[in-house]
N, C-alpha and C positions, 0 to 999 in steps of 0.2 A: 418546583416540584411537578411531576406529572400528574394527571388526573386518570380516573378510571376510564377505560374505553365507552363510548355511547354509540347509539345507532347511527350517528352521523359519519362515524368512522368509517362505516362500510356503505355508505350510500354513494350512488352514482355507478353506473357501469362504465363510464368513460374513463380512460386512463388519466385524464386531467382531473376529474373527481377524486380518484383515488390518490393521486399525487399530492392533492391539496390536502387530503387527509393525512397522508404521511407527514407533510411539511408541518402541519398543526401539532403532530404528536412530537416531532423533533422540537419545535419551538417550544413547546411545554416543558420538555425536559432540560432545555439549554437555557431557559430563562435568566438565570443567575449565573451562567459560567459558558465560556468559550468553548471548552472541551469537557465532555461527560463521559468517563468510563463507567459503561453500566455494569449492573451484577450479572449480565449475560456474557460469558465467556466469549472474547474475541470482538464484543460488539461495542464502538464508541460513536457518539454523536458529536456534531460540531457547530458552532455558530460564530460568525464575523459580522461586523455591521460596517465595514468599509473594505475596499479593495486591499490586497497587501502587495509588499515588495517582494520579488522572487527571491527564495530563500532555497537553500539545500536541504533534501532530507531523503531519507531510506524509504522507499516503498516496499513493504513486506508482501507476501502472497495473500491476496485479499480482493474483495469486490468494494469499490466505494461509489457512493451517490452523491450528488449534488441536487438536491430536491427543490432547492431555491437558489438562485444566483449560479455562479459558473467557477470553474477552476482550470486552470491550464498548467501542464505537467510536460516537462521537456527532459527527454531520454536521448542523450547524445545528440544527433541531429534531428530526431523525431519529435513532434509536437503533438500532444494529445489535450482535448478538449472535453470535459464532461459537464453535463448540465441536467436540467429537469427531463431530458429526452434520451440521454445517454449514461450509461454507467462506465466506470473504469475497471478493467480487470487486471490484476499482477498476478503472474504464474510464479516468479521467483524474486528474491531480494535485489532491488535495484535502485542505485543512487540517481536521483533527480534532482531537478530545479522545479520549484512548486509556487504557485501564484494564483491567489483568488482575483478574479478579474472583475467579478459582478457582484456587488453587496451594497448595502445602504441601511440606515437605521429603520427606514420603514419597511424595507424588504431585505433582511439580512441573508447572508449567505447561511443556508442550512444543509448540512451533509452528514454521512454516516459512513462508517467503514467496518466491515466485518471481514476478519482474517480467516484464513482456511487452515484447517488441519489436514496436511496432505495424506496422512494415513487414512483418513475419513474418506477422502477422495478416492483413493485407492481400493478401500473395502467397497465402497458403493459401487464401483466399477466391476469387481468381483463378484458382489451379491446380485447384481441386476444385469439383465440383456439390454443394456442401453441402444437406442436406436442410434444410428450414425449420425455424427453432427455435419453441419455444413463444412465443405473445405475451406480452411483459412487461407489467406493470400501471404501470410508472413509468419517466419518463426520466432519474431520478438516476443520478448516475455511480458510485454504490455499491450494493451489494446482498449479500443472502446467499443461498447455494443449498445443496441437499442433497448431500452426499458421497456419490458412488456408488463401488461396488467396483472399477469400471474406473479411476477418478481415483486411488484408493488404491493400486491395483497399479502405476499409472504412477509415481507419487511413491515407491514402495518400490524400484523398478528404477531410478530416477533417483539416489536417494541411495546406493544399493549400488555405484555407480561410483565413489565416493568410496574405495572399498577399493582400487582399481587406477587410478590417474589417467591413466594412458596411454590408457585407453578413452574417456576424457571427449570429446576432440574429435570423435570418430566417433559415438559412441552417445547422448551428452547432447542433441544437436539433434534426433535422431530421437525420442526420448522427449518433449522438450520440445514437439515438433510434435504429438505425440499427445495431451498434455493440452491444448494450444490448441485441437486438433479436439474434443475431449470437451466443452469448455466452450463451443465455437461452436455445436454442435448441442444444448446442453443448455438446461435452464429459464432461463438468464440469457445466452443466447447473442446475443440480440438487442442486448443492452447493450453487448457488444463490437462487433458489427457495426456499430452506428450510429457509432462513432468511426473505423471502418476502411474505410467506404464512401465512395469519393471524391464529393465534392460534397455529402455529407449535411449536414444541419444539425449533426449529433452532430460530425462531422469538423471543420467549421467552428468550432464553439466550442472544440474540442481545440486548434485551431490558435490561437484568441485566448488560449486558456489558456497554450500555450507561449510566446506572446509576451509576456505579462504576467510569466511566470516569468523571462524573460531582461531584462525591462525594468521590473522592479518598483519601481525606485528613480527613475523618471521620471515626471513628471506624464503622466496618462492622458486621452486624450478618448475618451468612449464612443462618440460619433458616428463617429470615425475607426475605432475598433475594429469597429462594426457595417459600417462601409462595407468594410473588409477581409474580413468575412464574408460580404459581400453580403447584408446583412440590413436591414432598417429599425431605427432605433435602440430601438423598442419591442418588435420582435420578438426582437432580439439580447438585451435584458435580460431577456426573458420565457425564452427558451431556456437562457440562461447561468444564471440563478437556478434553474430546472427542473433542472439538471444538478448544480449544485455546491451549492445552498441558499443561495447567497451572491449578492449584486449584484456587479458587476465592481468597484466600489471597495472594497467590503467585503473582497473576494479578494485584491485588491492590499494592502490594509492588514494582512490577516494574513501576506502573503508577506514584507512588510517586517519586522514585528515577529518572525516565525519567524527570518529571516536575521540580525536584530540579536541575537536570543538565541544564535544560532550563534557570532557574532562573539564576544561577550562569554564564552562557556562554553568554547569551543574555542581562540579566539586572545587571550583574555584582554584584550579591549579594553574600555576604560571605557564608561560608558552614554553620555556625550556624544557621544563619537567614534562609536559603533555606531549612535545614532539619526541622526547626520548621514550617515553612510556609506550609510545605506538611504533617504535622501531626507527625514528630518524637518529643518526648519529650527529649530523650536522645541524644546529640550530638555523643557520643562514638558508640552508636548502630547505627545511620545514617551513620557515617564514616566506620564502619565495614560492613554493608550490601551494602553501595556504593562501597566500594573496592571489595566486592564479585562479584557484578553483572558486574562492568566496568573495574575491572582489576588494578585499582588504587586508592589511597585515592582522595578525591575531589580536593584538590588544585593542585596535580600532574596532574590529569586528565584534568582538565580545562585548565591548562597552554599547554599541549599538544594539545589540541582542538583547542587553539588560534592559536597556530603554523600551523596546518593542514588548518583551515577554517579561514583565518585572516577576520577581519571586512572590509567590502567592502567600 
């Protein structure tokens, strides 16, 4: 159980002192569990006491911090590492391979994730005359950036609200809005603006991704997706791969396999039915593509996951 904030939480003008205070707060709230879904909408806290094997996972639009320890995320051929000095920002849903690389019982991995409300992003851009962000070097939907003292301070204040939940409905949205503002005017601000600006190519690709997420089990026509995005097929394919590191069909395949994995793990569905549920007509094709993505056939993979993540 977390404790009420004290003066030490706000001590130190250095970023190191603030990060120590932030790690202390996360450690208190995750003392009894590896993942704590907080009462603050979109905010989750994490603890792991040893490095993990690489596992597949879907990153949603969010900012992630590793305030102690480090995590590696692989997206296509790109690798992103975030730690106590760097955050990870994701602007669209992206299938990745994830691994905690630095953790121990004495110094566990301590992290947080705050998901974005893209409507709130758009509204903030409309309401405020935001200064221009620095130019970004890539259109990829994922990047790392340097953690600033202002961001650290905002997250400390956000987590401190957990000590008295009656303050959350009023104060949490204010602090979350500040965090979004800091990101929009920071070094990765353009990455968020490209999906929050009406009519932009980034927003059109984000809409196509949302459609794929809702219809992953259906046959997909790239020509129709491109038409919905008001792009030529070649332009749509180029911008989709630029943002996600995958072609639309590769993206859909990973969505299908991720959902099949969830059905087998969480709902204990057998492999044949899980494959059929997500759109595969051939069990052998499902098993082959599952093995290629996750490194083991369905039965063996799920058995291993149940040992790593036993039911609570």
